[in-house]
CHARMM internal coordinates of N, CA and C (Angstrom, degrees):
IC EDIT
DIST 1 N 1 CA 1.4446
DIST 1 CA 1 C 1.5267
ANGL 1 N 1 CA 1 C 109.47
DIST 1 C 2 N 1.3203
ANGL 1 CA 1 C 2 N 114.92
DIHE 1 N 1 CA 1 C 2 N 148.69
DIST 2 N 2 CA 1.4622
ANGL 1 C 2 N 2 CA 120.83
DIHE 1 CA 1 C 2 N 2 CA 179.76
DIST 2 CA 2 C 1.5244
ANGL 2 N 2 CA 2 C 110.13
DIHE 1 C 2 N 2 CA 2 C -96.05
DIST 2 C 3 N 1.2918
ANGL 2 CA 2 C 3 N 117.06
DIHE 2 N 2 CA 2 C 3 N 53.34
DIST 3 N 3 CA 1.4577
ANGL 2 C 3 N 3 CA 121.04
DIHE 2 CA 2 C 3 N 3 CA -175.45
DIST 3 CA 3 C 1.5284
ANGL 3 N 3 CA 3 C 111.95
DIHE 2 C 3 N 3 CA 3 C -69.89
DIST 3 C 4 N 1.3047
ANGL 3 CA 3 C 4 N 117.76
DIHE 3 N 3 CA 3 C 4 N -34.47
DIST 4 N 4 CA 1.4658
ANGL 3 C 4 N 4 CA 121.10
DIHE 3 CA 3 C 4 N 4 CA -176.68
DIST 4 CA 4 C 1.5284
ANGL 4 N 4 CA 4 C 112.53
DIHE 3 C 4 N 4 CA 4 C -73.15
DIST 4 C 5 N 1.3269
ANGL 4 CA 4 C 5 N 117.81
DIHE 4 N 4 CA 4 C 5 N -20.10
DIST 5 N 5 CA 1.4594
ANGL 4 C 5 N 5 CA 120.09
DIHE 4 CA 4 C 5 N 5 CA -176.95
DIST 5 CA 5 C 1.5244
ANGL 5 N 5 CA 5 C 112.40
DIHE 4 C 5 N 5 CA 5 C -73.14
DIST 5 C 6 N 1.3506
ANGL 5 CA 5 C 6 N 117.21
DIHE 5 N 5 CA 5 C 6 N -43.16
DIST 6 N 6 CA 1.4568
ANGL 5 C 6 N 6 CA 119.92
DIHE 5 CA 5 C 6 N 6 CA -175.01
DIST 6 CA 6 C 1.5231
ANGL 6 N 6 CA 6 C 111.86
DIHE 5 C 6 N 6 CA 6 C -88.57
DIST 6 C 7 N 1.3259
ANGL 6 CA 6 C 7 N 118.06
DIHE 6 N 6 CA 6 C 7 N -42.76
DIST 7 N 7 CA 1.4669
ANGL 6 C 7 N 7 CA 122.00
DIHE 6 CA 6 C 7 N 7 CA -176.18
DIST 7 CA 7 C 1.5271
ANGL 7 N 7 CA 7 C 110.49
DIHE 6 C 7 N 7 CA 7 C -122.36
DIST 7 C 8 N 1.3251
ANGL 7 CA 7 C 8 N 118.50
DIHE 7 N 7 CA 7 C 8 N 80.34
DIST 8 N 8 CA 1.4617
ANGL 7 C 8 N 8 CA 120.20
DIHE 7 CA 7 C 8 N 8 CA 179.84
DIST 8 CA 8 C 1.5298
ANGL 8 N 8 CA 8 C 111.51
DIHE 7 C 8 N 8 CA 8 C -77.64
DIST 8 C 9 N 1.3132
ANGL 8 CA 8 C 9 N 115.70
DIHE 8 N 8 CA 8 C 9 N 156.32
DIST 9 N 9 CA 1.4614
ANGL 8 C 9 N 9 CA 121.50
DIHE 8 CA 8 C 9 N 9 CA 173.79
DIST 9 CA 9 C 1.5196
ANGL 9 N 9 CA 9 C 107.66
DIHE 8 C 9 N 9 CA 9 C -81.91
DIST 9 C 10 N 1.3436
ANGL 9 CA 9 C 10 N 116.86
DIHE 9 N 9 CA 9 C 10 N 129.89
DIST 10 N 10 CA 1.4577
ANGL 9 C 10 N 10 CA 121.06
DIHE 9 CA 9 C 10 N 10 CA -179.23
DIST 10 CA 10 C 1.5218
ANGL 10 N 10 CA 10 C 109.38
DIHE 9 C 10 N 10 CA 10 C -125.50
DIST 10 C 11 N 1.3310
ANGL 10 CA 10 C 11 N 115.62
DIHE 10 N 10 CA 10 C 11 N 151.24
DIST 11 N 11 CA 1.4642
ANGL 10 C 11 N 11 CA 121.90
DIHE 10 CA 10 C 11 N 11 CA 175.94
DIST 11 CA 11 C 1.5109
ANGL 11 N 11 CA 11 C 108.52
DIHE 10 C 11 N 11 CA 11 C -100.03
DIST 11 C 12 N 1.3295
ANGL 11 CA 11 C 12 N 115.98
DIHE 11 N 11 CA 11 C 12 N 137.14
DIST 12 N 12 CA 1.4544
ANGL 11 C 12 N 12 CA 121.71
DIHE 11 CA 11 C 12 N 12 CA 174.51
DIST 12 CA 12 C 1.5239
ANGL 12 N 12 CA 12 C 107.51
DIHE 11 C 12 N 12 CA 12 C -110.22
DIST 12 C 13 N 1.3264
ANGL 12 CA 12 C 13 N 117.43
DIHE 12 N 12 CA 12 C 13 N 118.22
DIST 13 N 13 CA 1.4660
ANGL 12 C 13 N 13 CA 122.13
DIHE 12 CA 12 C 13 N 13 CA -177.87
DIST 13 CA 13 C 1.5218
ANGL 13 N 13 CA 13 C 110.34
DIHE 12 C 13 N 13 CA 13 C -105.80
DIST 13 C 14 N 1.3258
ANGL 13 CA 13 C 14 N 115.56
DIHE 13 N 13 CA 13 C 14 N 140.28
DIST 14 N 14 CA 1.4597
ANGL 13 C 14 N 14 CA 122.59
DIHE 13 CA 13 C 14 N 14 CA -178.71
DIST 14 CA 14 C 1.5168
ANGL 14 N 14 CA 14 C 111.14
DIHE 13 C 14 N 14 CA 14 C -67.45
DIST 14 C 15 N 1.3371
ANGL 14 CA 14 C 15 N 115.87
DIHE 14 N 14 CA 14 C 15 N 142.10
DIST 15 N 15 CA 1.4581
ANGL 14 C 15 N 15 CA 120.45
DIHE 14 CA 14 C 15 N 15 CA 177.20
DIST 15 CA 15 C 1.5233
ANGL 15 N 15 CA 15 C 111.50
DIHE 14 C 15 N 15 CA 15 C -89.25
DIST 15 C 16 N 1.3438
ANGL 15 CA 15 C 16 N 116.98
DIHE 15 N 15 CA 15 C 16 N -0.87
DIST 16 N 16 CA 1.4642
ANGL 15 C 16 N 16 CA 120.60
DIHE 15 CA 15 C 16 N 16 CA 179.67
DIST 16 CA 16 C 1.5270
ANGL 16 N 16 CA 16 C 112.06
DIHE 15 C 16 N 16 CA 16 C -80.21
DIST 16 C 17 N 1.3304
ANGL 16 CA 16 C 17 N 117.45
DIHE 16 N 16 CA 16 C 17 N -4.63
DIST 17 N 17 CA 1.4634
ANGL 16 C 17 N 17 CA 120.40
DIHE 16 CA 16 C 17 N 17 CA 177.68
DIST 17 CA 17 C 1.5165
ANGL 17 N 17 CA 17 C 113.76
DIHE 16 C 17 N 17 CA 17 C 82.40
DIST 17 C 18 N 1.3263
ANGL 17 CA 17 C 18 N 118.11
DIHE 17 N 17 CA 17 C 18 N 16.22
DIST 18 N 18 CA 1.4578
ANGL 17 C 18 N 18 CA 120.98
DIHE 17 CA 17 C 18 N 18 CA -178.59
DIST 18 CA 18 C 1.5177
ANGL 18 N 18 CA 18 C 112.63
DIHE 17 C 18 N 18 CA 18 C -88.35
DIST 18 C 19 N 1.3394
ANGL 18 CA 18 C 19 N 117.56
DIHE 18 N 18 CA 18 C 19 N -17.49
DIST 19 N 19 CA 1.4535
ANGL 18 C 19 N 19 CA 120.39
DIHE 18 CA 18 C 19 N 19 CA -178.20
DIST 19 CA 19 C 1.5185
ANGL 19 N 19 CA 19 C 113.49
DIHE 18 C 19 N 19 CA 19 C 84.98
DIST 19 C 20 N 1.3214
ANGL 19 CA 19 C 20 N 118.13
DIHE 19 N 19 CA 19 C 20 N 3.33
DIST 20 N 20 CA 1.4566
ANGL 19 C 20 N 20 CA 121.57
DIHE 19 CA 19 C 20 N 20 CA 179.91
DIST 20 CA 20 C 1.5242
ANGL 20 N 20 CA 20 C 109.85
DIHE 19 C 20 N 20 CA 20 C -73.90
DIST 20 C 21 N 1.3427
ANGL 20 CA 20 C 21 N 117.60
DIHE 20 N 20 CA 20 C 21 N 139.59
DIST 21 N 21 CA 1.4629
ANGL 20 C 21 N 21 CA 121.53
DIHE 20 CA 20 C 21 N 21 CA -179.22
DIST 21 CA 21 C 1.5158
ANGL 21 N 21 CA 21 C 110.86
DIHE 20 C 21 N 21 CA 21 C -131.51
DIST 21 C 22 N 1.3161
ANGL 21 CA 21 C 22 N 115.40
DIHE 21 N 21 CA 21 C 22 N 151.92
DIST 22 N 22 CA 1.4544
ANGL 21 C 22 N 22 CA 124.21
DIHE 21 CA 21 C 22 N 22 CA 167.94
DIST 22 CA 22 C 1.5172
ANGL 22 N 22 CA 22 C 106.85
DIHE 21 C 22 N 22 CA 22 C -114.63
DIST 22 C 23 N 1.3326
ANGL 22 CA 22 C 23 N 116.98
DIHE 22 N 22 CA 22 C 23 N 153.10
DIST 23 N 23 CA 1.4536
ANGL 22 C 23 N 23 CA 121.54
DIHE 22 CA 22 C 23 N 23 CA 176.70
DIST 23 CA 23 C 1.5207
ANGL 23 N 23 CA 23 C 107.53
DIHE 22 C 23 N 23 CA 23 C -120.12
DIST 23 C 24 N 1.3409
ANGL 23 CA 23 C 24 N 116.58
DIHE 23 N 23 CA 23 C 24 N 131.80
DIST 24 N 24 CA 1.4501
ANGL 23 C 24 N 24 CA 121.35
DIHE 23 CA 23 C 24 N 24 CA -179.20
DIST 24 CA 24 C 1.5212
ANGL 24 N 24 CA 24 C 109.29
DIHE 23 C 24 N 24 CA 24 C -149.08
DIST 24 C 25 N 1.3224
ANGL 24 CA 24 C 25 N 116.64
DIHE 24 N 24 CA 24 C 25 N 177.76
DIST 25 N 25 CA 1.4651
ANGL 24 C 25 N 25 CA 122.45
DIHE 24 CA 24 C 25 N 25 CA 174.57
DIST 25 CA 25 C 1.5118
ANGL 25 N 25 CA 25 C 108.70
DIHE 24 C 25 N 25 CA 25 C -114.41
DIST 25 C 26 N 1.3390
ANGL 25 CA 25 C 26 N 115.90
DIHE 25 N 25 CA 25 C 26 N 154.03
DIST 26 N 26 CA 1.4521
ANGL 25 C 26 N 26 CA 119.40
DIHE 25 CA 25 C 26 N 26 CA 175.62
DIST 26 CA 26 C 1.5206
ANGL 26 N 26 CA 26 C 109.14
DIHE 25 C 26 N 26 CA 26 C -138.17
DIST 26 C 27 N 1.3245
ANGL 26 CA 26 C 27 N 115.44
DIHE 26 N 26 CA 26 C 27 N 155.80
DIST 27 N 27 CA 1.4493
ANGL 26 C 27 N 27 CA 121.52
DIHE 26 CA 26 C 27 N 27 CA 177.12
DIST 27 CA 27 C 1.5222
ANGL 27 N 27 CA 27 C 107.95
DIHE 26 C 27 N 27 CA 27 C -93.09
DIST 27 C 28 N 1.3200
ANGL 27 CA 27 C 28 N 117.08
DIHE 27 N 27 CA 27 C 28 N 115.45
DIST 28 N 28 CA 1.4636
ANGL 27 C 28 N 28 CA 121.04
DIHE 27 CA 27 C 28 N 28 CA -176.63
DIST 28 CA 28 C 1.5240
ANGL 28 N 28 CA 28 C 112.65
DIHE 27 C 28 N 28 CA 28 C -68.65
DIST 28 C 29 N 1.3263
ANGL 28 CA 28 C 29 N 117.38
DIHE 28 N 28 CA 28 C 29 N -26.91
DIST 29 N 29 CA 1.4668
ANGL 28 C 29 N 29 CA 119.05
DIHE 28 CA 28 C 29 N 29 CA 179.91
DIST 29 CA 29 C 1.5185
ANGL 29 N 29 CA 29 C 111.31
DIHE 28 C 29 N 29 CA 29 C -70.23
DIST 29 C 30 N 1.3281
ANGL 29 CA 29 C 30 N 117.49
DIHE 29 N 29 CA 29 C 30 N -39.24
DIST 30 N 30 CA 1.4646
ANGL 29 C 30 N 30 CA 120.82
DIHE 29 CA 29 C 30 N 30 CA -178.65
DIST 30 CA 30 C 1.5250
ANGL 30 N 30 CA 30 C 112.40
DIHE 29 C 30 N 30 CA 30 C -83.28
DIST 30 C 31 N 1.3350
ANGL 30 CA 30 C 31 N 118.33
DIHE 30 N 30 CA 30 C 31 N -36.18
DIST 31 N 31 CA 1.4608
ANGL 30 C 31 N 31 CA 122.20
DIHE 30 CA 30 C 31 N 31 CA -178.09
DIST 31 CA 31 C 1.5237
ANGL 31 N 31 CA 31 C 109.93
DIHE 30 C 31 N 31 CA 31 C -130.08
DIST 31 C 32 N 1.3317
ANGL 31 CA 31 C 32 N 117.63
DIHE 31 N 31 CA 31 C 32 N 82.54
DIST 32 N 32 CA 1.4675
ANGL 31 C 32 N 32 CA 119.58
DIHE 31 CA 31 C 32 N 32 CA -179.92
DIST 32 CA 32 C 1.5269
ANGL 32 N 32 CA 32 C 112.77
DIHE 31 C 32 N 32 CA 32 C -72.89
DIST 32 C 33 N 1.3447
ANGL 32 CA 32 C 33 N 117.69
DIHE 32 N 32 CA 32 C 33 N -21.97
DIST 33 N 33 CA 1.4627
ANGL 32 C 33 N 33 CA 121.01
DIHE 32 CA 32 C 33 N 33 CA -179.89
DIST 33 CA 33 C 1.5224
ANGL 33 N 33 CA 33 C 109.95
DIHE 32 C 33 N 33 CA 33 C -81.66
DIST 33 C 34 N 1.3188
ANGL 33 CA 33 C 34 N 115.54
DIHE 33 N 33 CA 33 C 34 N 173.50
DIST 34 N 34 CA 1.4595
ANGL 33 C 34 N 34 CA 120.08
DIHE 33 CA 33 C 34 N 34 CA 177.98
DIST 34 CA 34 C 1.5288
ANGL 34 N 34 CA 34 C 110.55
DIHE 33 C 34 N 34 CA 34 C -72.29
DIST 34 C 35 N 1.3348
ANGL 34 CA 34 C 35 N 115.94
DIHE 34 N 34 CA 34 C 35 N 142.38
DIST 35 N 35 CA 1.4584
ANGL 34 C 35 N 35 CA 121.74
DIHE 34 CA 34 C 35 N 35 CA -178.13
DIST 35 CA 35 C 1.5219
ANGL 35 N 35 CA 35 C 109.74
DIHE 34 C 35 N 35 CA 35 C -80.81
DIST 35 C 36 N 1.3398
ANGL 35 CA 35 C 36 N 115.89
DIHE 35 N 35 CA 35 C 36 N 141.76
DIST 36 N 36 CA 1.4707
ANGL 35 C 36 N 36 CA 122.87
DIHE 35 CA 35 C 36 N 36 CA 172.39
DIST 36 CA 36 C 1.5165
ANGL 36 N 36 CA 36 C 106.57
DIHE 35 C 36 N 36 CA 36 C -131.02
DIST 36 C 37 N 1.3387
ANGL 36 CA 36 C 37 N 117.17
DIHE 36 N 36 CA 36 C 37 N 115.70
DIST 37 N 37 CA 1.4601
ANGL 36 C 37 N 37 CA 122.42
DIHE 36 CA 36 C 37 N 37 CA -179.18
DIST 37 CA 37 C 1.5169
ANGL 37 N 37 CA 37 C 110.34
DIHE 36 C 37 N 37 CA 37 C -127.88
DIST 37 C 38 N 1.3322
ANGL 37 CA 37 C 38 N 116.10
DIHE 37 N 37 CA 37 C 38 N 151.59
DIST 38 N 38 CA 1.4566
ANGL 37 C 38 N 38 CA 121.86
DIHE 37 CA 37 C 38 N 38 CA 173.21
DIST 38 CA 38 C 1.5038
ANGL 38 N 38 CA 38 C 107.69
DIHE 37 C 38 N 38 CA 38 C -97.54
DIST 38 C 39 N 1.3319
ANGL 38 CA 38 C 39 N 116.33
DIHE 38 N 38 CA 38 C 39 N 115.23
DIST 39 N 39 CA 1.4569
ANGL 38 C 39 N 39 CA 122.09
DIHE 38 CA 38 C 39 N 39 CA -177.86
DIST 39 CA 39 C 1.5274
ANGL 39 N 39 CA 39 C 109.56
DIHE 38 C 39 N 39 CA 39 C -134.08
DIST 39 C 40 N 1.3362
ANGL 39 CA 39 C 40 N 115.16
DIHE 39 N 39 CA 39 C 40 N 167.65
DIST 40 N 40 CA 1.4580
ANGL 39 C 40 N 40 CA 121.22
DIHE 39 CA 39 C 40 N 40 CA -178.05
DIST 40 CA 40 C 1.5169
ANGL 40 N 40 CA 40 C 110.53
DIHE 39 C 40 N 40 CA 40 C -79.71
DIST 40 C 41 N 1.3247
ANGL 40 CA 40 C 41 N 116.43
DIHE 40 N 40 CA 40 C 41 N 129.44
DIST 41 N 41 CA 1.4631
ANGL 40 C 41 N 41 CA 122.51
DIHE 40 CA 40 C 41 N 41 CA 175.10
DIST 41 CA 41 C 1.5256
ANGL 41 N 41 CA 41 C 107.26
DIHE 40 C 41 N 41 CA 41 C -104.13
DIST 41 C 42 N 1.3413
ANGL 41 CA 41 C 42 N 118.75
DIHE 41 N 41 CA 41 C 42 N 110.34
DIST 42 N 42 CA 1.4639
ANGL 41 C 42 N 42 CA 120.38
DIHE 41 CA 41 C 42 N 42 CA -176.84
DIST 42 CA 42 C 1.5230
ANGL 42 N 42 CA 42 C 113.94
DIHE 41 C 42 N 42 CA 42 C -69.07
DIST 42 C 43 N 1.3164
ANGL 42 CA 42 C 43 N 118.40
DIHE 42 N 42 CA 42 C 43 N -18.08
DIST 43 N 43 CA 1.4632
ANGL 42 C 43 N 43 CA 120.45
DIHE 42 CA 42 C 43 N 43 CA -179.45
DIST 43 CA 43 C 1.5342
ANGL 43 N 43 CA 43 C 110.17
DIHE 42 C 43 N 43 CA 43 C -72.83
DIST 43 C 44 N 1.3278
ANGL 43 CA 43 C 44 N 117.39
DIHE 43 N 43 CA 43 C 44 N -46.03
DIST 44 N 44 CA 1.4617
ANGL 43 C 44 N 44 CA 120.70
DIHE 43 CA 43 C 44 N 44 CA 178.46
DIST 44 CA 44 C 1.5266
ANGL 44 N 44 CA 44 C 111.84
DIHE 43 C 44 N 44 CA 44 C -94.34
DIST 44 C 45 N 1.3119
ANGL 44 CA 44 C 45 N 117.19
DIHE 44 N 44 CA 44 C 45 N -5.98
DIST 45 N 45 CA 1.4642
ANGL 44 C 45 N 45 CA 125.37
DIHE 44 CA 44 C 45 N 45 CA 176.18
DIST 45 CA 45 C 1.5299
ANGL 45 N 45 CA 45 C 113.04
DIHE 44 C 45 N 45 CA 45 C 58.70
DIST 45 C 46 N 1.3318
ANGL 45 CA 45 C 46 N 115.51
DIHE 45 N 45 CA 45 C 46 N 45.53
DIST 46 N 46 CA 1.4618
ANGL 45 C 46 N 46 CA 120.86
DIHE 45 CA 45 C 46 N 46 CA 173.69
DIST 46 CA 46 C 1.5242
ANGL 46 N 46 CA 46 C 108.91
DIHE 45 C 46 N 46 CA 46 C -158.28
DIST 46 C 47 N 1.3190
ANGL 46 CA 46 C 47 N 116.47
DIHE 46 N 46 CA 46 C 47 N 168.82
DIST 47 N 47 CA 1.4453
ANGL 46 C 47 N 47 CA 121.44
DIHE 46 CA 46 C 47 N 47 CA 178.84
DIST 47 CA 47 C 1.5307
ANGL 47 N 47 CA 47 C 109.81
DIHE 46 C 47 N 47 CA 47 C -81.90
DIST 47 C 48 N 1.3252
ANGL 47 CA 47 C 48 N 115.72
DIHE 47 N 47 CA 47 C 48 N 131.37
DIST 48 N 48 CA 1.4614
ANGL 47 C 48 N 48 CA 121.81
DIHE 47 CA 47 C 48 N 48 CA 177.96
DIST 48 CA 48 C 1.5211
ANGL 48 N 48 CA 48 C 108.61
DIHE 47 C 48 N 48 CA 48 C -135.95
DIST 48 C 49 N 1.3235
ANGL 48 CA 48 C 49 N 116.55
DIHE 48 N 48 CA 48 C 49 N 170.04
DIST 49 N 49 CA 1.4546
ANGL 48 C 49 N 49 CA 120.67
DIHE 48 CA 48 C 49 N 49 CA 178.63
DIST 49 CA 49 C 1.5299
ANGL 49 N 49 CA 49 C 110.21
DIHE 48 C 49 N 49 CA 49 C -81.04
DIST 49 C 50 N 1.3111
ANGL 49 CA 49 C 50 N 115.38
DIHE 49 N 49 CA 49 C 50 N 135.19
DIST 50 N 50 CA 1.4546
ANGL 49 C 50 N 50 CA 122.06
DIHE 49 CA 49 C 50 N 50 CA 175.29
DIST 50 CA 50 C 1.5355
ANGL 50 N 50 CA 50 C 107.38
DIHE 49 C 50 N 50 CA 50 C -113.39
DIST 50 C 51 N 1.3219
ANGL 50 CA 50 C 51 N 115.81
DIHE 50 N 50 CA 50 C 51 N 137.07
DIST 51 N 51 CA 1.4557
ANGL 50 C 51 N 51 CA 121.11
DIHE 50 CA 50 C 51 N 51 CA -179.66
DIST 51 CA 51 C 1.5123
ANGL 51 N 51 CA 51 C 110.23
DIHE 50 C 51 N 51 CA 51 C -117.85
DIST 51 C 52 N 1.3175
ANGL 51 CA 51 C 52 N 114.35
DIHE 51 N 51 CA 51 C 52 N 148.94
DIST 52 N 52 CA 1.4683
ANGL 51 C 52 N 52 CA 120.14
DIHE 51 CA 51 C 52 N 52 CA 178.88
DIST 52 CA 52 C 1.5203
ANGL 52 N 52 CA 52 C 109.37
DIHE 51 C 52 N 52 CA 52 C -69.26
DIST 52 C 53 N 1.3145
ANGL 52 CA 52 C 53 N 115.05
DIHE 52 N 52 CA 52 C 53 N 138.16
DIST 53 N 53 CA 1.4562
ANGL 52 C 53 N 53 CA 122.90
DIHE 52 CA 52 C 53 N 53 CA -179.01
DIST 53 CA 53 C 1.5145
ANGL 53 N 53 CA 53 C 108.61
DIHE 52 C 53 N 53 CA 53 C -113.92
DIST 53 C 54 N 1.3137
ANGL 53 CA 53 C 54 N 116.55
DIHE 53 N 53 CA 53 C 54 N 142.65
DIST 54 N 54 CA 1.4706
ANGL 53 C 54 N 54 CA 118.32
DIHE 53 CA 53 C 54 N 54 CA 178.58
DIST 54 CA 54 C 1.4960
ANGL 54 N 54 CA 54 C 111.30
DIHE 53 C 54 N 54 CA 54 C -113.60
END
COOR INIT
IC SEED 1 N 1 CA 1 C
IC BUILD
């Protein structure tokens, strides 16, 4: 199966400089660009922007 082609596993790294990451999947057909999400960073204990890492 070509599962990795359409929905690859991506790492989301915190922009707060803590090194904290989330791991998720994305659909490349719907979002070909890099993902930017606001998620909770437990190291700084607040919501910050997470960016997709390659």
